[in-house]
Every structure is written in structure tokens, then in C-alpha cells.
BANUTI-375701 format. One record per residue: x, y, z of N, C-alpha, C in turn. Coordinates in steps of 0.2 Angstrom, whole numbers, plus 5000, padded with zeros to 4 digits. Example, Ala and Ser with C-alpha at 12.3 -4.5 7.8 and 13.67 -1.06 7.14 Angstrom:
% BANUTI-375701
506649725039506249785039506649845039
506449895035506849955036506450005039
% end
This chain:
% BANUTI-375701
496149755094496649775091497049725085
496949745079497149705073497949685074
497949615073498649595073499149625067
498849645061499149665055499049745056
499349785058499449855060499749885054
499549955054499850005048499850075052
500350105050500450175052499850215049
499450235053498850285051499150345047
499750385050499950425048500450435041
500550365040500850345033500450335027
499750325029499250285024499150345018
499350405019499250455014499950455011
500550435013501150425009501150375003
501150404997501050344991501750314992
502350324994502950284995502750225000
502350235005502150195010501650145006
501150175005500450145003500450104996
500850114991500750084986501350014985
501750014990502049944990501749894994
501249914998500849875001500149844997
500049784997499549754991499149694994
498649694994498049644995497949584990
497849534993497849484987497249424991
496749414988496249364990495949324984
496049254985495749214979495149174982
494949134977494449084980494649014977
494248964978494348894976494148884969
493948934966493748934959494348954955
494848984958495349004954495449074952
494849114955494749184953495149214959
495249294958495549334965495249404963
495549454969495449504970496249534972
496349594970497049614972497049684970
497349724975497549794974497949814980
498149884979498449904985498049934991
498349944996497849955002497450035001
497650074997497350124996496950124990
496850064986496450054981496750084974
497250114973497750134967498150064964
497950064958498150004955498950004952
499349974954500049984952500349924947
499949884945499949824941499349804937
499649774931499049754926498849704929
499049674935498749604937498149624943
498149684945497749714949496949704948
496549694952495849704950495349674954
494749694954494349674959493949624958
493949594952493649524950493949504944
494549464946494949434940494749364940
494549324934494149264934494449224929
494349174928494449124922493949114918
494149114911493649124906493749064901
493449004903493548944901493348944892
492948984890492648994884493249024879
493649064883494149104879494849064879
495249054884495949034884495948994892
495448984896495548964904496049004907
496149054905496549104909496349154912
496749184918496249234921496149304917
495549334919495349394914495249444920
495249514919495049554923494549584920
493949574924493449604922493149674926
493049674932493049724935493649754939
493949814935494749824938494649874944
494249924944494249964950493549984951
493450014956492650034959492850104963
492650164959492750224963491950234967
492250274974491650294977491650364978
491150404978491050464979490550494984
490750534989490250544994489950614992
489250614992488950684990488550714996
488750764998488250815004488250895000
487650905002487550965000487750994994
487750954989487950954982488650954981
489050944987489750944986490050874986
490550854981490750794979491450774982
491550714985492150704987492250624985
492750634981492950554976493450534980
493350464982493750424986494150384983
494150384976494650344972495250374970
495750344967496350354966496750314961
496950354955497250334949497850364947
498350334944499050364941498850374934
499050444932499050464925499750484922
499850494916500550524914500650584918
501350584918501650654922501650644929
501650574933501650564939500950614943
500550614939499850634942499350584945
499350584951498750564954497950584955
497550554953496850594953496450534953
495850544957495550604961495950614969
496450574971496850584977496350564984
495950514982495450504987495750484992
496350454993496750425000496950475003
496750545003496950585008496350585012
495850555011495250545016495250485020
495750445019495850375023496150395029
495750375033495950395041496250325044
496150265042496250205044496250155040
496750095041496550035036496749975041
496449915040496649855043496449795039
496549735041496449685037496149625041
495949625046495749575051494949595052
494549535051494649485047494549485039
494349555038494349565029494549635028
494949665024495149725023494549775024
494649825028494249875029494549945030
494350005027494650065026494050115030
494350145033493950205036494050275034
493650315031493650375027493350425032
493650485032493450545036493350605029
492650625029492550675024492250725030
492650775032492450835037492150785043
491350785044491150745051490950695048
490850675042490650615040491050555040
491050495042491450445043491150385040
491450355035491250305030491650235031
491450175032491750115032491750065027
492150045024492150015018492549945019
492149895019492549825019492449775014
492949745011492949705005493049635006
492649585003492849525004492749494997
493149414995493049394989492749324992
492249304988491749244990492249184989
492249124994492649074994492549034988
491849014986491748984982491348984975
491249064975490949084969491449144966
491349144960491649224957491349274959
491349294964491049354967491449394972
491349464971491849514975491249554978
491349564985490849604988491249664992
490849724992491049774996490449805002
490649805007490049845012490249905013
489749945013489750035015489350025021
489750065025489350085032489450145033
488950185033488950255035488950255043
489550265046489650265053489450335057
489450385053489250455056489250505050
488750545051488550595047488050645050
487950715047487550775050487050795045
487150755040486750795034486650735029
486050735025485950695020486450675015
486550615014487050585011486950545006
487350545000487150494994487950484992
487850424990488450384987488450364979
488950394976489050374969489550324968
489450274963489850224961490150224954
490750224952490850214945491250154944
491050104940491450044939492050044933
492650024935492950034929493049964926
493049944920492849884917493549874912
493749814912494449804907494149734902
493849694905493749634901494349614897
494949594899495549574895495949524900
496349484896496749434901497349474905
497449444911497849464915498549484913
498749454907499449474905499449534900
498749564899498649614893498449684896
498449724891498049784894497449804889
497049844892496449854888496749934885
496349934878496450004875495750014872
495550084873494850114869494850074862
494250054860494150044854493350044851
493250034846492450034844492149974845
492549914845492149844845491849824852
491849874857491649854863490749854863
490549814867489849814867489549864873
489249914871489149964877488449954879
488149914878487449894879487449864886
486949884890486849844897486249814898
485949764903485349744904485149754912
484649774913484449774921484249714923
484549704929484449654934484249684941
483949634944483749644951484349694954
484149754956484649804960485349814956
485249824949485949834947485749814939
486349794936486549784929486949724925
486949704922487449664919487649694912
488249674912488649684905489049634903
489249634896489749594894490049624887
490749654888490949694884491249654877
491249604877491649564870491249494871
491149464866490849404865491449344868
491149294870491449234874491549244880
491549314884491749324890491049294894
491049294901490549284905490149364906
489649364908489249424910489549454917
489649514917489849544923489149574928
489049544932488249564937488649614942
488349684942488449724947487649734951
487849704957487149724960487249744967
486649784970486849814977486149784981
486249774988485849754993485249804992
485349864991484649914991484749934982
484149954981484049974975484350044972
484750044967485150114966484850134959
485050204959484850234953485450224947
485350194941485950194938485850244931
486350274930486350334924486850304918
486650284913487050264908487450314904
488050314906488450374901489250344899
489150284895489750254894490250314890
490850294892491550344892492150284894
492750304891493350284892493650334898
494150294901494450334906495250314902
495650354900496050344896496850354900
497350314897498050304900498150314907
497750254911497950254918498550204918
499050224922499650194921499850134929
500150104926500450054932501050054933
501350084939502050104940502350024940
502149984944502649924943502749894936
502249904932502349874926502849924922
502849984923503450024920504050014924
504150004929504749984932504949904929
504549864929504849794925504749794918
504749854915505049854907504449834903
503749834905503149804901502749874899
502249854895501849904893501349934900
501349994901501050004907500350054907
500350064902499650114901498950084899
498450104901497850064900497250114899
496850094895496150144895495650084898
495250114902494750074905494050094904
493550054903492850084901492450084907
492050144907491650164913490950164910
490450124910489850124907489350174910
489350184916489050244919489150244926
488650264930488650264938488050254941
488150224947487550214952487550264957
486950284960486950324965486350284970
486550294976486150274982486150314988
485650334990485550374997485650335002
486050355008486250305014486150345020
485950325025485850355031486350325037
486350385041486950355047486750285050
487150245050487150175054486950135048
486750155043486550095037487150065034
487050015032487549975027487249965022
487649955015487549935009487949895006
487949845003488249795000488349794993
488849804990489049794981489249734981
488849694975489249634972489349634966
489949614964490149604956490349534956
489949494951490049424951489749394943
490049344941489949314935489149284935
488749284940488149264940487749304944
486949294944486549344947486549324954
486549374958486449344966485549364968
485249334972484649354974484749424978
484449474978484549534982484549534989
484049494990483849484998484349455003
484749404997485249365000485949395000
486049464998486749494998487049505005
486549535009486949555016487149485019
486649445019486649375022487249335020
487449355014487949305010488649345013
488749415013489149445015489349425023
488949425027489049405034489249345034
489049295030489149225030489949215028
490149245024490849245021491249265026
491149315029491549345035491649295040
491149265042491049215049491649155046
491749135039492049075037492849095038
492949175038493749185038494149165044
494749135043495149115049495449185050
495349205056495549275059496249275058
496549335056497249355055497449375062
497549355067497549375074498349355075
498549315073499349305075499649275068
500349275069500749245065500449185061
500449135064500249065061499549065057
499049095061498349115057498449145050
498849185050499049235043499249165039
499649135041500149085036499449035035
498949015040498548965037498149005033
497849065034497449095031497549105023
498349115021498649125015498649055012
498848995016498748935014498248915009
497548925012497048905009496948945003
497148995001497049044994497249004989
497848954989498348924985497848854980
497348834985496948764982496348794977
496348764972495848774967495548714966
494848704966494548644966493948664959
494048624953493648624948493548554946
492748524946492648474944493048424948
493248374945493648314948494248344949
494548394948495248424948495448454955
496048464958496148494965496948504963
496948584962497648594961497848644966
498548664966498948714970499048764964
498948824966499148884961499848894964
500448904960501048914963501048984966
500749034964500949104967500349144964
500149204967499749254964500149324964
500149354959499549344955499549314948
500249304946500249274939500449204938
500649174944500649094942500149054941
500148994937499648944938499948874941
499748814937499948754942500648734940
501048724944501648704942501748634946
502048584942502148514946502648514951
503248544950503748544956503448574962
503148634960502948684966502448644970
501948604966501448564969501648524976
502148484973502348424977502748454984
503148514983503548544987503148574992
502548604989502048654993501548594997
501348544994500748504997500848495005
501348455006501348445014501248495018
501448555017501348625022500748645021
500448635015499748675014499248635016
499348575016498848525019498948475025
499548445025499648395030499748425037
500048465036500248515042499648535046
499148545043498448575044497948515045
498248455044497848405046497248395040
497448415034497048405028497248345023
497148285027497448225023497048215016
496348215016495948195010496248255005
496348325007496548375001497148354998
497548335003498248305000498248254996
497848194996497648144992497348174985
496948224985496548234980497148284975
497548324979498048344975498548304972
498748254974499148194971498848154966
498248144968497748094962497648144956
497548204957497448264951498148264947
498748264950499348264947499648194943
499248154946499448074943499148074936
498548094936498148094930498448134924
498848174926499248214921500048174919
500048114922500748084923500948064915
501448074913501648044907502247994906
502247934907502847904907503047904916
503647914917503847934923503848004925
503748054920503648114922502948154923
502948204928502548244929502648314926
501948364924502148424919502448464924
502848484921503248554924502748604927
502348624921501948674922501348664917
500748704917500248704913499648634914
499148654912498448594912498248584905
497848534906497448514899497948504894
497848544887498348534883498948584881
499048624889499548664888500248634893
500148584894500748554897501448544896
501848544900502648554897502948514902
503248444899503548394902504348424902
504548464905505248474906505548484912
505448444916505748454923506048384925
506748384928507148324929506948304937
506648354941506548344948505748334950
505348354945504648354950504448284951
504648234948504548164949504748144955
505448174957505648154963505548194968
505148254968504848284973504048254975
503848214970503248184970503348144976
503948094975504048044980504148054987
504448134987504748154992503948184995
503548204992502948214995502648164998
502448104995502248044998502548035003
503248035004503648015010503448065016
503248125016503148155020502348145022
501948135017501348095019501348035025
501847995022501947925025502147935033
502548005033502948015039502448045045
502048105041501548145044500948105047
500648075042500148035044500147955045
500847935046501047875048500647815044
500647825037500347785033500747755026
501347735028501847705024501547655020
501247595024500947545019500447565015
499947605016499547645012499847665006
500347705007500747725002500947684996
501347624998501547584993500947534990
500447524994499747494992499547544985
499347604986499047644983499347684977
500047694980500447734975501147694974
501247634975501747584974501947604966
501347574962501547574955501847634952
501647694955501947754951502447774954
502647754960503347764963503947724958
503747654957504147614954504247624946
503547664944503547704936504147744936
504147794941504647844941505447814941
505447774945506147744946506447704940
505947664938506147624931506247674925
505947724924505947774919506547804919
506847834926507347874927508047814926
507847754928508447704928508647694919
508047684916508247654909508247724904
508247794907508247844903507547854898
507047824900506347834896506247914894
506347964899506248024897506648054891
507248034890507648054885508248104887
508048154891508548184895508648174902
508448114904508748094911508848024911
509348004914509647944914510047924921
510047864922510547834927511247814924
511747834927512447804925512547754929
513047714927513347654930513447654937
513547714939513747724947513247724951
512447734948511847754952511647824952
512147864950511747934950511547944944
511048014944510648024938510948084935
511048074929511248134923510548154920
510548234920510048264916510348324912
509948334907510148374903509848394895
509648444892509448454886509648514883
509948524879510048584876509648644875
509748704879509148754878508648754884
508448704887508148694893508448684899
508048714904508348724912507848664915
508148624917507748554919507648564927
508048604930508048594938507648664940
507448674946507048714948507348794947
508048804945508348854942508348864937
507748884933507448884927507348944924
507748994926507749064920508049054914
507649084909507949074902508049144900
508549164897508549234894508749224885
508349264882508549254876508549174873
508249134875508249064874508949024876
509249054882509849014885509749014892
509748954895509548954904510249004906
509949034911510549074915510949034919
510548974923510948914926510748854922
511048824917510948774914510948714918
511548704921511648654926511648584924
511748564917511848504913512348464916
512048404917512548334920512148314926
512548314932512248294938512148344943
511448364944511448404948511348384956
511648434960511748394967511048374970
510548414970509848404973509548344969
509548354964509348294961509448224961
510148214962510448164965510348144972
510248184977510148184984509348154983
508748184979508248164979508248094977
508548084971508548014969508847964974
509347974978509447924983508947914988
508647974991508147974995507447924992
507347944986506747924983506847834983
507447814982507647744980507547714987
507847744992507847714998507147715001
506847765000506047765003505647695000
505747704993505447644990505647564993
506347574994506547504996506347495003
506147555008505847545014505247515014
504747545009504147525009504047455007
504547445001504447364998504747305003
505047325007505347275012504747275018
504247315020503747315024503247275021
503147295013502547255011502747185007
503447165009503547105006503747094999
503747154996504147154989504847124988
505047074988505647044988506047044980
505547054976505947064969506147134967
505747184970506047264971506647274975
506647234981507147244985507847214982
507747164979508347124974508547184969
508247204966508347244960508547294962
508447354968508747404969509047424974
509247364979509647374985510247384983
510447344978511247364976511447434973
510947464969510947534967510947584973
510547564978510547614984511247604987
511447544989512147534992512647574989
512747584982513247604979513247684979
512647714979512547784978512947814983
512947824989513247864994513947874992
514347824990515047824989515047874982
514747854977514847884971514547964972
514047964976513848044977514448084981
514748054985515348084989515848104985
516048044980516648064975516548114970
515848114968515648154962515548234965
515348244972515148314973515448334979
515748304983516148334990516848384985
516648444988517348474988517648484995
518348444994518548434999518948495003
519248544998519648585000519248645004
518548645002518048695007517548665010
517548595009517048555014516248575013
516148575006515448575004515348524998
514748544996514648504990514648544983
514848514976514848564971514148554969
513948604965513148614964513048574958
513548564953513248514947513948484945
514048434942514648404940514448384932
514748404927514748374920515348354918
515448294917516148264915516548274919
517148314917517748334920517548404925
517048434923516948494925516448504932
516648534937516348544944516248614945
515648624945515448694948515348684956
515848734958515948744965515748794968
515148834964515048894967514548874973
514448924977514048904984513348914983
513048874983512248874981511948834985
511248844986510848824992510648754990
510748734983510448654982510748594986
511248624988511748564992511348554999
510848595001510648595008510148545007
509948525001509348475002509648395003
510248405003510548325003510648325012
510548375014510548365022509848365026
509348385022508648385026508248325024
508448285019507948225016508148165022
507548125023507548065027508048025026
508248015019508847965019509348015014
509948025018510448065015511048025013
511348045007511848005004512548035009
512448085014513048105016513148075024
513648065027513648055035513448135038
513448115045513148175049513748225049
514348205049514948265048514948295043
514748275036514848315031514248345031
513648345033513048375034513148435037
513448425043513648485048514148535045
514448515040515048555037514648585031
514148565028513748585023513348645026
513048635031512548675034513048745037
513548725039514048785041514048835036
514348795030514448855024513748885022
513348845022512548885020512348935024
512448925031512348965036512749045035
513449025034513949085034513749125027
513649085022513749125016513049135012
512449105014511849095010511249115014
511249115022510749115025510649185026
510049215026509749285027509149275031
508849335034508149335037507549315033
507749295027507049295023507149215020
507749185020507849115017508549115016
508649065010509249065008509549095000
510149125000510149164994510349114989
510149124982510349074977511149064974
511449114977512149114977512549154981
513049134982513549174988513749244986
513649284990513849344988514649364985
515149324988515649314985515849304978
515349264975515349244968515349304964
515749314959515649374954515149374949
514649324950514149324945513549334950
513549354956513149374962512749434960
512049434960511649504959511249514965
511349554969510949564977510349604975
510149634969509449654969509149644962
508649604963508049584957507749654955
507849684951507449754949507649774942
507149794938507349814931506849784926
507049774920506649744915506649664916
506349634911506249564912506849524912
507349554908507949524906508249524911
508449594914508849594920508649564926
507949554927507649524933507749444932
507649414926507949344925508549324926
509049364924509749354925509949354932
509549404937509649394944509249344948
508749304945508249264948508549214953
509149184949509449124954510149144955
510249204954511149224956511049274961
510749234966510849294973510149304976
509549294972509049314976508849264981
508449294985508249244993507549214989
507649134992507049104992506749074998
506249095000505949075007505849005008
505748965002505548895002506148855004
506848875002507348835004507448835012
507148885016507248895023507048825026
506548785024506248735026506748675026
507148665020507648615022508348635024
508348695025508948715029508848705037
508148715040507848715046507848635047
507648605043507648515043508348485045
508748505040509448485041509748505048
509748555049509948605055509648555062
509048545062508748515068508948435067
509048405063509248335062509948335067
510448395066511048385068511048425075
510748465077510748495083510048485088
509548455085508948445090508748495094
508648485100508348545104508748595104
509448585105509848645106509848695100
509448665095509448705088508948745088
508348725093507748765093507748835094
508048865098508048945098508248985092
508848955089509048985083508348975077
508148915077507648895072507048945073
506848945079506248995082506449065080
507049085080507049145078507149165071
507149115067507149115059506449125058
506049085060505349085059504849145063
505049165068504649225070505049295066
505549285063505949345059505449365053
504949315051504449325046503849365048
503849365055503149405056503149495054
503849505052503849575050503649585044
503549535040503349545031502549545031
502349535036501549535037501249585034
501449645035501249715033501649745027
502049695024502449715018502249685012
502249705006502249674999501549644999
501449585000500849544999500649535008
499949575009499949585016499649515019
499949485025499649435027499949365024
500549375020500749315016501549325015
501749275012502549265010502549265002
503049315001503249344993503649264992
503649284985504049234981504749244982
505049284983505849304984505949374986
506649384989506849434992507449454989
507749514989508349524987508849494991
509449484988509949444991510249504996
510349574994510649624998510249655003
510349675009510049705014509749755012
509049795012508649755019508149695016
508449665010508049605008507349635006
507249665001506649704998506349644996
505649634997505049594993505049594986
505049544982504949544974504649474972
504449494966504149444962503349434965
503049364964502449364966502249384974
501649414974501549444982501449384987
501049324983501149264988501249204985
501749164988501949104984501749044988
501648994985501348934989501948894993
502448884990502848854993503348894999
503248954998503549005003503048995009
502449005009502048995014501948925016
501948875013502048795013502648785019
503148805017503848795021503748825028
503548875029503448925035503048875039
502548845036501948815040502448745042
502848715038503148665039503748665044
504048735044504548745049504248745056
503648775057503148775063503048705066
502948675061502648595063503348555065
503848575062504548545063504848575071
504648625072504848655078504348625084
503748625083503248585087503548515089
503748465083503848405083504548395088
505148435087505648445091505548445098
505048505099504948515106504548465110
504148425106503748375109504148315110
504748305106505148245107505548255113
505848325114506248355119505948345126
% end
């Protein structure tokens, strides 16, 4: 029995099925994604979505969808489904779907009269190749399968439209064909484990609609190109494997390759294995680079997200070398004391005030988990000093240390903290001045550097920085502590103190070096628990605040306005739990375990087997944003690691 279960009776219910989506990526940065019934609701859905370095290095949808038709006694039963204008779904092949499961790979069981067809899908771990295995489980009459590929050849952020510039030619390859609709693209190879009959009848399929794009206020109708169709006879008990890739595959190896890929999958037979399975999909290796994709299907590499997610995605799982590779890749993109907020190669943006401090926190986690503090200072000490010296001197321009040791950050028109939504060129939560979490991270970074310097005999560093560290706790408390309500202001700018109840203060309770005493941390956690904690993480703003928005829905402007004004963020739960366990220890375990276990329910919702980017602030806390987010998954894994650590110590 699969751990991830679906209600068989509800599979034909579109309201049920269309909200449940699959996502699978590989180490090359490509992915496949669709709903559990195969009807696409996003422009980001596709069966082969791959980077195109010759164009823009961004992901492009090559093979959008692949329709199957069962033919018996000249009667045709199309298993596909697409949405068209007027709320029309055609050909409604989901009505034949009898069962669906996703362990170890997504597989669907179709019943067409007495015929039973099993379809299993997987994405290659190391190559840009999507595969489907069709098995005729039962049939009492001669059976033929017909396949129609729907091609897009466009950037994931755009839509395809019928045009006269398309290259409609094809070339035969072993057991299939290859096509390239536009110059600059990779070839798309479509091959089978058994020789098919291909009929070339090029045509456009017009006005396929993507419901989620319509709801999000974007263009939502697309024309997809269908070059022709393949037909294959199949016997009872026989399996046929289809391959779509950017390189040719030896046909004799197709079935073997499919079985080999299945054997590599971590079975999603419990909650932890689902998280581990999901964690692997964020890691991308290209040449000497190793990066974390912040989230699927639309995020790229983000510096802040990389440092926050790296410990949970690697160290918790014993992947020390992988962690080092991620850190070393980021260091190669370092510019002065700063790391890129987002982007790679020539598209990097250095507009984050906290990424460099999360870099030091990430190294700190490495030192703690792997017990390698001395190695951290020897290998990365110069980079740590570079960050601290840069912040102290104000080298970045928009970040500087004040006389009292605290960090000021701000630049007009930019949102420099993780609350970085911008609407009409203006940050929704600008937080100019002294952000609370940046100063907590700053104090922790200075203290961690001092710890390493002292252990390694770096007396000059200790002389320079210890007086600064000694001054920060008092300055921090005088600046941020809101005595009337016993919690921390979110940011301070001159005489202005924003005392909105936000989750950023919780980071001051979780760090190995906190500028707060234990009683103050306890009070902060109490406020956060009472006003921000939900079963899906911490709200970004307390509901009592007049700016609170409890649902993140609508066009881009509306969603961006709500993004940090009430949305629930799972990644923040890791810092709440860490702060909570520091105070309550073993006695806090039952509560923390219940928070962790509460996420099991999302394994069959939104992104199947993974954790979404955000959730609504209002109950029932519906999933929103990206289907699978790196720091969401990472912090759940780190919470489980913390639970085990407290249990062992107890």
C-alpha cells in the first residue's frame, strides 16, 4: 500500500485532481510537471522542461504533453485531457482513470471496458530525458496504442502561438523521430523501446487554457504544435517504454534504463523519505558548479535561499561534500562582502543585506553538525573576515555598521531583506534602517567568528572584534525591545520603531549566539506562538494588524501585496522550533513533534510529496506559490534532526 494515497472516487472530480500536481527534476536543472490526471493548469507544466544554454540558459518547455489513445475493434478511447475556452475539457480521458499512486514513481491505472492499462512516468536523474512505461495489464482483444506529442519549444515564462516560422520537418531516428521547431534549440528525440509506425500530419492545437495562469492574472491560452502520431500494437502483459530527450538513446537500452532509474528512487513510503526524495531535486550540478534551485517550477538560484536551505538539504542527510560544493560555488560568485541575491553568470543581482550573514550561519551549522570548527576557520576564515570587515566599513554602500555595533541597511526602491516583494517599483515592506533579524544574524556572525579565531589563536582578530561583540547585546535590546508588549520591534529607522508583530524576531531566539537573555527569548516565543504560529509555519504578519492579508490569491499585484503581509512561511518554523527547544528542551518535544507531524497531511496536496513555498494565513491554510520550495523542505528535515538531537541528549 502506497504511503501517498488518493481517493479513487475523487480522481474524476476535476476540483480534486487539478489542484494536485507532480514535480520531478534532475541534477541538470530540468524538470517534468503536471497534474495527477495529466491536464495542465500552468504554463510551467510540461513533460520535458530543460535549460537551453544556446538561447538564454533558462528553462524551456519542449514536450508539453503526450496524449494516449487506446484502439480496439476500430473504437478509439483517448486518455488525454486539455482545457479549452468556455470551460470545455476535452477529450476527458480522466474518466477512464481508475487509480493513481506516486510510489516509487507516478503511475496511473486506466480501465477501458475490460482493458487495463498501466502508465508509469519518471524523469532521468542525470540526463534530460523523460520516460513513460506502458503495460497492458489485461485485454481480451487486439489492442493498439496511438500517441500524439504536443510540442511548445518556448520559455517557461511565455506561451506558444501558432506561427509560420516553425520548422515542421522531422528526421527519423531508431524507433522514433527527432524535431527542432526553431533554430537555437536542442533537438527533441522521441523514441520507443519497440518500433512504432509514425504518421506525419503536422497541425496546431489551438487555445489550450491554463486555469492557474488565468487566476493569477497572466495570459493563459496557448497553441501547441502536434507533428503527427505514433502507433504501436501491444499484447497483454507487454510493456512499451517511450522516451523524450535532448539526446538519442540506444533503443535496446530503453527498458533497462527505465528499470535502473526506478531502482535509484528513494521510496516515498513514509514522511521523512518523502522529504529526502524532495530534497534531492533541488540540487543542480553543471560542470564545476553545484547550485540549489530555490523552488519549482519557476525559481532559479537564490543566494539567501541557498545558505538557509543547504544545512537541511545536505548536512542533515550526511552529504558533507555536497555542502562544501554548494558553498564553494557561491564563493566564486562573491563580490566584495556580498553574495548574489539571485541569478547566475552575467545576470547576478547583489541586492541583499542578509545573504552574507546567512552564509556565515550556514558555515556555523556545518561546524556544529560535522564538528569541524577548526576547518571552517582555516578554509573559510578569510571569507568570513571579508564579510565582517565589509559590513563594518560600509563597503557595500547600502549596509554599514553604526557606532553602537548595529547594522543599518537601506536603499531607496530596493527591498534588501527576505521580505522583498515590490509592487509598482516600491517595496511592500521596505524595512529601511535596522532590521531585527539582520542585527541578530550580525551578532551571531561576529561571535561565531570570535569563537573560531580564539580557537585558532588569531589574537589580532579577537582584539579588533571582541569590544564590538560585547557592546551589541545592550544596543540590540535598547533598540528593539518593546517593553510594553514584551517582544521585538521588526525594524527601527531613526526615531521610528515598527512594532508590528512579525516573525523576523524569532531568529533572535534560534541562533547559537543570541543578543537576548533567556527570559526575553521566552517572551518573544510566547508572542510568536500566540499570534503567528499556524500548522504550516509562521505568519508573516499578525492577523490583528490592519495590513494583514489572510489569503494570497489574485493577480500578481494582489499576490505581491499579500506575500509578506500574512502569508505563512514553513521555513520560519525551523527557527521557531530551534528557539523553542533551547528554552524547553525535552519537555518541548511533544509539541515540536506535533508541528512536524502536522505536515504529513500536505503530502497529497499541491506539490505531491513535497512542501510548498507558502500557505494562506487564514484557515484552512491553503497551499500557494511554488509547488516545491527548497528552504521549506530543508527546514522540515532540520526540525526532524533537532528532534532527534534533543531526544538523544535527553
